[in-house]
A tleap script that builds the chain and sets N, CA, C and O, in Angstrom:
source leaprc.protein.ff14SB
mol = sequence {
  NMET ARG ILE ASP SER LYS TYR LEU PHE GLY
  VAL LEU ASN PHE ILE ARG THR ASP LYS LYS
  TYR GLU GLY ASP LYS PRO LEU GLN TYR GLY
  THR GLN TYR ILE VAL GLY GLY VAL PHE VAL
  ASP ILE HIE THR SER THR LYS LYS LYS GLY
  THR PHE THR LEU ASP ILE LYS ASN HIE PRO
  ALA ASN PRO ASP PHE ALA ARG GLN LEU GLN
  GLU TYR ILE ASP ALA ALA CYS GLU PRO GLU
  GLU GLU ASN ILE CILE
}
set mol.1.N position { 7.451 0.266 -3.215 }
set mol.1.CA position { 7.463 -0.740 -4.242 }
set mol.1.C position { 6.374 -0.430 -5.256 }
set mol.1.O position { 5.326 0.107 -4.898 }
set mol.2.N position { 6.611 -0.760 -6.500 }
set mol.2.CA position { 5.649 -0.524 -7.579 }
set mol.2.C position { 4.876 -1.821 -7.820 }
set mol.2.O position { 5.465 -2.895 -7.949 }
set mol.3.N position { 3.546 -1.703 -7.877 }
set mol.3.CA position { 2.669 -2.865 -7.992 }
set mol.3.C position { 1.661 -2.618 -9.107 }
set mol.3.O position { 1.223 -1.486 -9.313 }
set mol.4.N position { 1.295 -3.668 -9.821 }
set mol.4.CA position { 0.283 -3.576 -10.874 }
set mol.4.C position { -1.061 -3.174 -10.255 }
set mol.4.O position { -1.420 -3.656 -9.181 }
set mol.5.N position { -1.789 -2.306 -10.925 }
set mol.5.CA position { -3.057 -1.780 -10.406 }
set mol.5.C position { -4.131 -2.838 -10.209 }
set mol.5.O position { -5.087 -2.609 -9.468 }
set mol.6.N position { -3.995 -3.984 -10.851 }
set mol.6.CA position { -5.008 -5.023 -10.667 }
set mol.6.C position { -5.033 -5.550 -9.233 }
set mol.6.O position { -5.999 -6.203 -8.838 }
set mol.7.N position { -3.993 -5.279 -8.450 }
set mol.7.CA position { -3.938 -5.712 -7.058 }
set mol.7.C position { -4.404 -4.633 -6.079 }
set mol.7.O position { -4.462 -4.885 -4.875 }
set mol.8.N position { -4.734 -3.449 -6.568 }
set mol.8.CA position { -5.072 -2.326 -5.689 }
set mol.8.C position { -6.282 -2.624 -4.815 }
set mol.8.O position { -6.245 -2.351 -3.615 }
set mol.9.N position { -7.356 -3.177 -5.380 }
set mol.9.CA position { -8.561 -3.448 -4.602 }
set mol.9.C position { -8.266 -4.388 -3.437 }
set mol.9.O position { -8.734 -4.153 -2.323 }
set mol.10.N position { -7.506 -5.436 -3.676 }
set mol.10.CA position { -7.163 -6.379 -2.613 }
set mol.10.C position { -6.347 -5.742 -1.503 }
set mol.10.O position { -6.580 -6.010 -0.325 }
set mol.11.N position { -5.385 -4.895 -1.875 }
set mol.11.CA position { -4.561 -4.200 -0.883 }
set mol.11.C position { -5.429 -3.256 -0.052 }
set mol.11.O position { -5.314 -3.221 1.173 }
set mol.12.N position { -6.297 -2.491 -0.718 }
set mol.12.CA position { -7.174 -1.570 0.007 }
set mol.12.C position { -8.131 -2.323 0.921 }
set mol.12.O position { -8.400 -1.873 2.035 }
set mol.13.N position { -8.643 -3.449 0.474 }
set mol.13.CA position { -9.524 -4.259 1.300 }
set mol.13.C position { -8.785 -4.749 2.545 }
set mol.13.O position { -9.341 -4.736 3.643 }
set mol.14.N position { -7.537 -5.180 2.376 }
set mol.14.CA position { -6.730 -5.633 3.507 }
set mol.14.C position { -6.546 -4.503 4.519 }
set mol.14.O position { -6.671 -4.720 5.724 }
set mol.15.N position { -6.251 -3.309 4.036 }
set mol.15.CA position { -6.016 -2.159 4.910 }
set mol.15.C position { -7.297 -1.749 5.630 }
set mol.15.O position { -7.299 -1.584 6.850 }
set mol.16.N position { -8.376 -1.584 4.888 }
set mol.16.CA position { -9.620 -1.034 5.445 }
set mol.16.C position { -10.362 -1.986 6.368 }
set mol.16.O position { -11.195 -1.539 7.157 }
set mol.17.N position { -10.091 -3.275 6.296 }
set mol.17.CA position { -10.796 -4.221 7.163 }
set mol.17.C position { -10.056 -4.497 8.466 }
set mol.17.O position { -10.554 -5.249 9.304 }
set mol.18.N position { -8.894 -3.914 8.651 }
set mol.18.CA position { -8.165 -4.087 9.903 }
set mol.18.C position { -8.915 -3.387 11.031 }
set mol.18.O position { -9.469 -2.306 10.831 }
set mol.19.N position { -8.935 -3.997 12.213 }
set mol.19.CA position { -9.657 -3.435 13.364 }
set mol.19.C position { -9.127 -2.070 13.776 }
set mol.19.O position { -9.871 -1.267 14.338 }
set mol.20.N position { -7.863 -1.795 13.508 }
set mol.20.CA position { -7.260 -0.526 13.921 }
set mol.20.C position { -7.253 0.521 12.810 }
set mol.20.O position { -6.556 1.530 12.919 }
set mol.21.N position { -8.015 0.295 11.752 }
set mol.21.CA position { -8.095 1.263 10.650 }
set mol.21.C position { -8.665 2.575 11.175 }
set mol.21.O position { -9.748 2.600 11.761 }
set mol.22.N position { -7.923 3.672 10.960 }
set mol.22.CA position { -8.310 4.982 11.487 }
set mol.22.C position { -8.830 5.931 10.422 }
set mol.22.O position { -9.405 6.965 10.761 }
set mol.23.N position { -8.650 5.618 9.160 }
set mol.23.CA position { -9.130 6.497 8.101 }
set mol.23.C position { -8.060 6.772 7.070 }
set mol.23.O position { -7.008 6.134 7.043 }
set mol.24.N position { -8.359 7.750 6.215 }
set mol.24.CA position { -7.425 8.097 5.151 }
set mol.24.C position { -7.462 9.592 4.906 }
set mol.24.O position { -8.384 10.289 5.328 }
set mol.25.N position { -6.438 10.067 4.214 }
set mol.25.CA position { -6.403 11.474 3.823 }
set mol.25.C position { -5.719 11.587 2.467 }
set mol.25.O position { -4.830 10.798 2.146 }
set mol.26.N position { -6.132 12.563 1.678 }
set mol.26.CA position { -5.566 12.691 0.330 }
set mol.26.C position { -4.123 13.190 0.346 }
set mol.26.O position { -3.730 14.001 1.184 }
set mol.27.N position { -3.357 12.680 -0.603 }
set mol.27.CA position { -1.997 13.134 -0.873 }
set mol.27.C position { -1.949 13.548 -2.337 }
set mol.27.O position { -2.876 13.263 -3.095 }
set mol.28.N position { -0.886 14.213 -2.733 }
set mol.28.CA position { -0.734 14.529 -4.146 }
set mol.28.C position { -0.550 13.219 -4.912 }
set mol.28.O position { 0.384 12.464 -4.642 }
set mol.29.N position { -1.427 12.955 -5.853 }
set mol.29.CA position { -1.425 11.739 -6.669 }
set mol.29.C position { -1.637 10.475 -5.853 }
set mol.29.O position { -1.182 9.405 -6.260 }
set mol.30.N position { -2.313 10.563 -4.712 }
set mol.30.CA position { -2.545 9.350 -3.948 }
set mol.30.C position { -3.310 9.578 -2.669 }
set mol.30.O position { -3.955 10.609 -2.477 }
set mol.31.N position { -3.223 8.586 -1.793 }
set mol.31.CA position { -3.941 8.600 -0.528 }
set mol.31.C position { -3.059 7.991 0.547 }
set mol.31.O position { -2.286 7.070 0.285 }
set mol.32.N position { -3.186 8.521 1.771 }
set mol.32.CA position { -2.491 7.954 2.919 }
set mol.32.C position { -3.530 7.278 3.803 }
set mol.32.O position { -4.510 7.903 4.207 }
set mol.33.N position { -3.315 6.005 4.101 }
set mol.33.CA position { -4.201 5.238 4.968 }
set mol.33.C position { -3.501 5.062 6.307 }
set mol.33.O position { -2.294 4.822 6.359 }
set mol.34.N position { -4.267 5.183 7.397 }
set mol.34.CA position { -3.692 5.110 8.736 }
set mol.34.C position { -4.306 3.918 9.462 }
set mol.34.O position { -5.525 3.809 9.590 }
set mol.35.N position { -3.432 3.024 9.936 }
set mol.35.CA position { -3.873 1.830 10.643 }
set mol.35.C position { -3.043 1.704 11.910 }
set mol.35.O position { -1.875 1.318 11.854 }
set mol.36.N position { -3.635 2.027 13.046 }
set mol.36.CA position { -2.940 1.896 14.318 }
set mol.36.C position { -1.637 2.661 14.380 }
set mol.36.O position { -0.685 2.200 15.009 }
set mol.37.N position { -1.569 3.816 13.745 }
set mol.37.CA position { -0.368 4.635 13.746 }
set mol.37.C position { 0.584 4.364 12.599 }
set mol.37.O position { 1.535 5.120 12.397 }
set mol.38.N position { 0.350 3.302 11.844 }
set mol.38.CA position { 1.154 3.004 10.656 }
set mol.38.C position { 0.548 3.765 9.483 }
set mol.38.O position { -0.668 3.753 9.288 }
set mol.39.N position { 1.393 4.422 8.709 }
set mol.39.CA position { 0.940 5.178 7.545 }
set mol.39.C position { 1.269 4.377 6.289 }
set mol.39.O position { 2.415 3.982 6.074 }
set mol.40.N position { 0.257 4.145 5.469 }
set mol.40.CA position { 0.444 3.436 4.205 }
set mol.40.C position { 0.127 4.428 3.092 }
set mol.40.O position { -1.030 4.801 2.894 }
set mol.41.N position { 1.155 4.849 2.372 }
set mol.41.CA position { 0.987 5.807 1.278 }
set mol.41.C position { 0.868 5.050 -0.037 }
set mol.41.O position { 1.726 4.241 -0.389 }
set mol.42.N position { -0.218 5.334 -0.755 }
set mol.42.CA position { -0.431 4.732 -2.065 }
set mol.42.C position { -0.515 5.854 -3.080 }
set mol.42.O position { -1.365 6.738 -2.979 }
set mol.43.N position { 0.377 5.809 -4.062 }
set mol.43.CA position { 0.433 6.830 -5.111 }
set mol.43.C position { 0.203 6.172 -6.463 }
set mol.43.O position { 0.815 5.152 -6.779 }
set mol.44.N position { -0.681 6.762 -7.259 }
set mol.44.CA position { -0.849 6.290 -8.630 }
set mol.44.C position { 0.231 6.934 -9.486 }
set mol.44.O position { 0.697 8.035 -9.194 }
set mol.45.N position { 0.618 6.245 -10.527 }
set mol.45.CA position { 1.695 6.731 -11.384 }
set mol.45.C position { 1.139 7.442 -12.607 }
set mol.45.O position { 0.225 6.944 -13.264 }
set mol.46.N position { 1.695 8.604 -12.907 }
set mol.46.CA position { 1.308 9.311 -14.126 }
set mol.46.C position { 2.198 8.891 -15.291 }
set mol.46.O position { 1.804 9.013 -16.451 }
set mol.47.N position { 3.392 8.400 -14.988 }
set mol.47.CA position { 4.320 7.974 -16.040 }
set mol.47.C position { 4.121 6.509 -16.406 }
set mol.47.O position { 4.125 6.150 -17.584 }
set mol.48.N position { 3.948 5.675 -15.403 }
set mol.48.CA position { 3.758 4.244 -15.634 }
set mol.48.C position { 2.304 3.910 -15.335 }
set mol.48.O position { 1.973 3.445 -14.244 }
set mol.49.N position { 1.452 4.148 -16.302 }
set mol.49.CA position { 0.021 3.907 -16.144 }
set mol.49.C position { -0.220 2.436 -15.815 }
set mol.49.O position { 0.494 1.552 -16.288 }
set mol.50.N position { -1.231 2.197 -15.003 }
set mol.50.CA position { -1.559 0.826 -14.642 }
set mol.50.C position { -0.769 0.298 -13.469 }
set mol.50.O position { -0.801 -0.900 -13.187 }
set mol.51.N position { -0.048 1.188 -12.769 }
set mol.51.CA position { 0.707 0.775 -11.589 }
set mol.51.C position { 0.487 1.776 -10.460 }
set mol.51.O position { 0.010 2.890 -10.677 }
set mol.52.N position { 0.845 1.352 -9.254 }
set mol.52.CA position { 0.847 2.257 -8.109 }
set mol.52.C position { 2.043 1.915 -7.232 }
set mol.52.O position { 2.586 0.812 -7.294 }
set mol.53.N position { 2.443 2.887 -6.413 }
set mol.53.CA position { 3.514 2.629 -5.455 }
set mol.53.C position { 2.913 2.590 -4.061 }
set mol.53.O position { 1.933 3.277 -3.774 }
set mol.54.N position { 3.502 1.791 -3.212 }
set mol.54.CA position { 3.035 1.632 -1.844 }
set mol.54.C position { 4.225 1.768 -0.912 }
set mol.54.O position { 5.242 1.097 -1.088 }
set mol.55.N position { 4.095 2.639 0.083 }
set mol.55.CA position { 5.136 2.829 1.092 }
set mol.55.C position { 4.514 2.647 2.465 }
set mol.55.O position { 3.484 3.250 2.768 }
set mol.56.N position { 5.137 1.816 3.300 }
set mol.56.CA position { 4.685 1.605 4.670 }
set mol.56.C position { 5.611 2.406 5.567 }
set mol.56.O position { 6.828 2.220 5.540 }
set mol.57.N position { 5.025 3.307 6.372 }
set mol.57.CA position { 5.823 4.187 7.235 }
set mol.57.C position { 5.402 4.014 8.692 }
set mol.57.O position { 4.257 3.668 8.982 }
set mol.58.N position { 6.340 4.257 9.598 }
set mol.58.CA position { 6.124 4.194 11.040 }
set mol.58.C position { 5.792 2.767 11.497 }
set mol.58.O position { 4.837 2.555 12.243 }
set mol.59.N position { 6.581 1.807 11.046 }
set mol.59.CA position { 6.390 0.400 11.413 }
set mol.59.C position { 6.266 0.170 12.922 }
set mol.59.O position { 5.426 -0.629 13.335 }
set mol.60.N position { 7.075 0.841 13.769 }
set mol.60.CA position { 7.032 0.558 15.203 }
set mol.60.C position { 5.676 0.832 15.865 }
set mol.60.O position { 5.397 0.275 16.926 }
set mol.61.N position { 4.842 1.662 15.273 }
set mol.61.CA position { 3.548 1.976 15.876 }
set mol.61.C position { 2.634 0.750 15.923 }
set mol.61.O position { 1.842 0.605 16.853 }
set mol.62.N position { 2.736 -0.111 14.951 }
set mol.62.CA position { 1.908 -1.317 14.880 }
set mol.62.C position { 2.670 -2.366 14.062 }
set mol.62.O position { 2.326 -2.635 12.911 }
set mol.63.N position { 3.707 -2.955 14.668 }
set mol.63.CA position { 4.574 -3.854 13.903 }
set mol.63.C position { 3.859 -5.080 13.338 }
set mol.63.O position { 4.231 -5.578 12.276 }
set mol.64.N position { 2.830 -5.572 14.043 }
set mol.64.CA position { 2.104 -6.738 13.541 }
set mol.64.C position { 1.397 -6.426 12.232 }
set mol.64.O position { 1.475 -7.208 11.284 }
set mol.65.N position { 0.707 -5.287 12.170 }
set mol.65.CA position { 0.012 -4.915 10.939 }
set mol.65.C position { 1.010 -4.679 9.810 }
set mol.65.O position { 0.801 -5.146 8.690 }
set mol.66.N position { 2.093 -3.958 10.096 }
set mol.66.CA position { 3.090 -3.666 9.062 }
set mol.66.C position { 3.666 -4.963 8.491 }
set mol.66.O position { 3.845 -5.083 7.279 }
set mol.67.N position { 3.953 -5.923 9.354 }
set mol.67.CA position { 4.488 -7.213 8.911 }
set mol.67.C position { 3.448 -7.983 8.096 }
set mol.67.O position { 3.766 -8.539 7.045 }
set mol.68.N position { 2.200 -8.015 8.585 }
set mol.68.CA position { 1.144 -8.739 7.872 }
set mol.68.C position { 0.868 -8.133 6.501 }
set mol.68.O position { 0.663 -8.863 5.531 }
set mol.69.N position { 0.861 -6.802 6.414 }
set mol.69.CA position { 0.640 -6.152 5.126 }
set mol.69.C position { 1.777 -6.487 4.164 }
set mol.69.O position { 1.534 -6.787 2.995 }
set mol.70.N position { 3.005 -6.437 4.648 }
set mol.70.CA position { 4.146 -6.769 3.793 }
set mol.70.C position { 4.068 -8.215 3.320 }
set mol.70.O position { 4.351 -8.504 2.158 }
set mol.71.N position { 3.686 -9.127 4.216 }
set mol.71.CA position { 3.559 -10.533 3.839 }
set mol.71.C position { 2.428 -10.733 2.833 }
set mol.71.O position { 2.559 -11.526 1.901 }
set mol.72.N position { 1.315 -10.016 3.020 }
set mol.72.CA position { 0.196 -10.097 2.076 }
set mol.72.C position { 0.642 -9.643 0.687 }
set mol.72.O position { 0.361 -10.304 -0.313 }
set mol.73.N position { 1.332 -8.521 0.638 }
set mol.73.CA position { 1.801 -7.992 -0.647 }
set mol.73.C position { 2.778 -8.965 -1.302 }
set mol.73.O position { 2.694 -9.216 -2.504 }
set mol.74.N position { 3.698 -9.508 -0.518 }
set mol.74.CA position { 4.676 -10.452 -1.063 }
set mol.74.C position { 4.001 -11.708 -1.618 }
set mol.74.O position { 4.442 -12.256 -2.628 }
set mol.75.N position { 2.925 -12.166 -0.955 }
set mol.75.CA position { 2.260 -13.399 -1.370 }
set mol.75.C position { 1.244 -13.180 -2.489 }
set mol.75.O position { 1.147 -13.999 -3.403 }
set mol.76.N position { 0.494 -12.092 -2.425 }
set mol.76.CA position { -0.630 -11.898 -3.344 }
set mol.76.C position { -0.307 -11.046 -4.562 }
set mol.76.O position { -0.963 -11.171 -5.596 }
set mol.77.N position { 0.680 -10.195 -4.452 }
set mol.77.CA position { 0.961 -9.241 -5.526 }
set mol.77.C position { 2.303 -9.540 -6.178 }
set mol.77.O position { 3.227 -10.047 -5.542 }
set mol.78.N position { 2.383 -9.219 -7.441 }
set mol.78.CA position { 3.634 -9.353 -8.172 }
set mol.78.C position { 4.190 -7.959 -8.400 }
set mol.78.O position { 3.664 -7.227 -9.239 }
set mol.79.N position { 5.243 -7.563 -7.678 }
set mol.79.CA position { 5.810 -6.228 -7.901 }
set mol.79.C position { 6.231 -6.047 -9.352 }
set mol.79.O position { 6.732 -6.976 -9.986 }
set mol.80.N position { 6.027 -4.860 -9.861 }
set mol.80.CA position { 6.401 -4.546 -11.239 }
set mol.80.C position { 7.914 -4.440 -11.343 }
set mol.80.O position { 8.567 -3.907 -10.447 }
set mol.81.N position { 8.462 -4.939 -12.422 }
set mol.81.CA position { 9.897 -4.848 -12.671 }
set mol.81.C position { 10.265 -3.408 -12.987 }
set mol.81.O position { 9.647 -2.786 -13.851 }
set mol.82.N position { 11.251 -2.880 -12.308 }
set mol.82.CA position { 11.699 -1.508 -12.536 }
set mol.82.C position { 12.535 -1.384 -13.805 }
set mol.82.O position { 12.603 -0.307 -14.397 }
set mol.83.N position { 13.173 -2.476 -14.231 }
set mol.83.CA position { 14.131 -2.404 -15.331 }
set mol.83.C position { 13.572 -2.846 -16.678 }
set mol.83.O position { 14.321 -2.948 -17.649 }
set mol.84.N position { 12.279 -3.107 -16.752 }
set mol.84.CA position { 11.698 -3.529 -18.030 }
set mol.84.C position { 11.636 -2.335 -18.971 }
set mol.84.O position { 11.174 -1.258 -18.595 }
set mol.85.N position { 12.100 -2.536 -20.185 }
set mol.85.CA position { 12.107 -1.446 -21.176 }
set mol.85.C position { 10.932 -1.607 -22.113 }
set mol.85.O position { 10.752 -0.796 -23.021 }
savepdb mol mol.pdb
quit
């Protein structure tokens, strides 16, 4: 999902303060955060400046965290419209 960059700090704070936070590693144009076996990929956009994409992978490794992160994003962040011209 594409999210406005003004929400990035809050999302990162949510990820990094989890008890099962294991660290991060660089990706091309982004970073992968690991929380209890769940991989959260955050990529900055070169085409749509001021936004980032977030992908949650390997949900079964820590379903509670994956669900809580998704609920946090749904409640706190406003996903960017893909069809705005």
